[in-house]
N, C-alpha and C positions, 0 to 999 in steps of 0.2 A: 246317198249316205245311209248307212245301216244304223238304226236307232235301238237295236237289240243285240245281245250276245246270247246265242243259242248253245245249249250243251250238246256236245257230240258224244253219242252213246254207241256202243257196239253190242252185237248179239252175244248172249251168254250160251254156254253149253247146257245140255239137258233141258231143252226148251219145253214149253207147255203146249200140249195138243189135246185132242179129245180122248186120249188114253190116260191123261194125267189126272191125279186126284190131289186137290189142294186143300190145305188147312190154313185159315187166316185168323190171326189173333192180334189184338192190340187196340189202338186208339180209334176215335171216330173216323179218321181218314181210311182205316182199313175197311169201313163200311162202303166207302166210295169205290175202292178196288173190287170188293166183292160184288157190288151191284153191277159193275161192268162185266165181270166174269159170268155172273148169273144171266145177264141179258143175252150173252152169246152162248149160254147153256154149256159152259165149261164147268166140269165137276168140281165144285168148291163148297166147303163148309166154313161158316163164319161165326166168330165170337160166341161160342156156346154159353159162356158165362157173362155175356154182354161186353160192352166196351171196357177195356182195361188200359190205363194210360201209362203206368210205370213198369219198369223191368222187374221189380221185386214182386209185384202182383202177378205178373205173367209167369215168373219162375214158380211162385206158389201154386198157380193153376196147373202147370206142367207137372210139378212134384206130386200133387194130389191125384192127377190123372194117371200117371205112371204107377203110383202106389195103390191105385183104385180105392181111394179114400171113401169111407162110408160116413156121410154127414148125419149127425144126430142133433138133438135139441140143444146141446151145449155149443153148437156152431152157429146158432141163429138167435135172433132177438126180436122183440116186438117194439115198434115205434110208430106213433101216429096210426094206430089200428091196423097195421100191416106187419107181416113178418119179413125180416131181411137177413142177409148174410153179407159180412164184410168182404168176402171173396168174390161176390157177384154184383153185377149191375142191378139197379132197381127194377129193370124189366123182368127179372126173375122173381121179385118179391111177390108175396101172396097174402090174401086175407087170412087164410088158414095155414097154420104151421106145417101140417102134414102135406099140403100141396107143395109148399116150398121145398121140403125135404125130398119129396118124391121127384121133383124137377131137378134138383141139384144132383141127386144120385143117378138119375137117368142120364143126365148130361155127362157125368163122369165116365160112365160106361161107353157112351157114344163117342166121346172124344178119344178115349183110349183106343177104340177100334179105328178111328180116323187116323190117328198118329201112326199106328202100326202099318196102315195101308197107304199113307200119303206119299206122293212123289215129291211134293213141294210144301214147305211150311213158310208162310210169309208172316213176319212179325213187324208190326208198326209201333214204334215207341213214340209216345207223345210228350212226356215230361220226365225230368229227373227229380222233380219236387214231389215229395210224398207226404202222406199224413199218417202219423203214428197214433193209434188209439191209446190214450194214457192208461186206462184201466187194465187192458190186456197186454200192453207194450208191443203190439203187433202193427206192422205197416199194412194198411188196408187197401183194397182195390177200389172201394167206393164208400163214401161217408154217409150216404142216404139222408142228407140234409140234417143230420144230427148236429146240435150246436157246436161251433168251432172250438169252444173252450174244452171240449172233450178230447181234442187232438193236439198234437205238436206237429208243426210243419218242419220238414227237413229237406235238405238238398243232398241227394246221393252223390258221393264222390265218383270220379272216373273209376277208381279201383273197385268200389262197391258194385258199380254197374257191370264192369268186366266180370266180376265174380258171379253175378246173377246170370249173365249171358253164357258164360262157360258152363254153369250148372244146367241151364236150359239145353244147351247143345249136347252135353253128356247124357242127360236123362232121355232126350229124344232119340239120340243115336243108339242108346241101349235097346230101345224098342224097334228102331228102324235104321239100320246102319247106312242104307243107301239114300236116305232122304236129302233133298236139296233145301237148304235154309237160306231164305232171303230176308235180310234186315232192311228196314227203311225208317226214316224219321218223319213224323207227321208235319206237314207244312202249316197246320193250324196253330195260330199264335195264342199262347196262354197268358194273355195280358192281364188277367185278374191277379197274377203274381207280380206284375210290374214289367216294364219294358226291359230293363237291365237284367232282371231275374229270369225272364223268358229266354233271353239270349244266352245267359250263362247255363241254363238248364239244357237247351238244345246243344250247346257246345260240349257239355259233359257226355250227352248221349252219342254225339257224332265221334268224339275222341275215343270213347269206349268201343264202339262198333268197329272202328277202323283198326283197333288193336287185336281184334279176334277174327275178322273176315280172312278167308283164305280160299281162293277159287279151287286150288288143288284138292281141298277137303270139302268142296261143295258148300262153302259158306260165302254168301254174296251180299253186296250192298246195292240197293237201288236208290238213286238220289232224288226222291220226291221233294224233300225240303229244299235242295239246291235248285231244282227246276223252278219252284215257286219263288224263291228269294232272289236268285241270280239271273234266271232266264226271263221270267214274266215280270217280276219286281215292280208292278204298278198296282195302285188301288183299284183300278178297273177290273182286276181279276179276283177281287174279293166280294163276298156278299155284303149286304148293307151293314152288317155288324163289324166289318173291317177286320174280322178274325178268321172266318172260314173261307176257303177257296170257293169261288162261284162255279157254276156249271161249265163255263168256258174254260176255266183253269183245270177243273177236274178232267174234262175231255182232252185237254192238251197233255196233261200228265199221263192219262191213260194211253194216248197215242205213243208217248215215249216208252211206256211200259210194254206195249205191244211190240214196238220195234226191238226191244231188248229181249223179251221173254216169250213172246207168242210165236210159235213156228209158222213160217210162211206156207207150209204145206196145208194149213187149215184156213188160209185167208179166203178161199172161194166159198167154203162152208159158212164162214162167219158173215160174208156178204149176203149169202142166201138167207141166213137167220135174221140179219138186219132187215132185209126186205120183208120177211114174214112178220117180224115184230112191228114194223111200221104199218103193215096191213092190218094186223090185229088191233092196233091203236086207232085206226082210222074211224072217224065218226061220220057216217053218211047223212046227207040231207033227207034222203028217202030210203029208210032201211028195207022197205018192202018192194022196191023197184026191181025190175028184171035185170037191169045193169048191175045193181049191187048184189043180187043173188048169184049172178055169174061170177062176180069178183070173189065172193065167198067160196064158191065151188073151186075156183082155181087156187085160192089160198089153202083150202083144205087138202087139195092134191099135193101142193108143195110140202105141207106139213107131213102128210102120209109118206111121201118119198124120202123126206129127211129121216123119218123113223125107220123106214125099210132099209135105207142104204147105210146110215151111220148110227142107228139106235139112239137118236137124239129126239127127245120129246119136248114139245112146246105146249 
């Protein structure tokens, strides 16, 4: 008897290989995808403004990048002895305002270049629930732990999400007409909003995405959320917080992503990189032993060959 229902996925066109250049933007689950790509040394850039959960924040980022926005003091604020920007995650915040402005403007230029040259853009949406800063009347990307009374919480309608996604597509395609755009919904549960509210939020995201995807126009959907909820669907695949997918779940979803998006032509290279990565992570009992020195020599030879043959550096 089969106690699981597995999702049957098919390979997409324009697959990812070692000539591809990826840009990844979105929720914390996008970090999981990036970490796997980075492990196998596939060319990818990830969340330059940090984690962004909602489509309006991502739309604003893309708009600023395409327009090459210049951040100034009016775009940042001080709170708890650090300078922050509502457009960016707290990871970019700084003690000195000039450092924050420098980092924001540098990232704008880097992302602009990435989008122009990318073969694939992967956007992971986390929630349709947004926080509107009362004073500025703007939807923010991050609240930076400012008291909640300073914000209004809203649920984006399907129509609003569609408008944001269409704007993202139009802006990106104006810079890079041939880019492949892959949308996915994060399997992370936003239970702080409530069980019913989380389901409604995810439903709005999924409904909106499915009204704009079109494979003929290189607009795709990868079912990260459905794999977690309908295929795995057990608490043993969650971390102890019962909110985030655990390592087993992440590995499983990655294998499904590989099946759909990673070219079979690079499978042998990926296996070689996996072997090298495991070798680099190996901790010997006796680092000075002759046996371990021989192991390191062979490992360095493999790394050198990888660089020589495929221009891949570890």
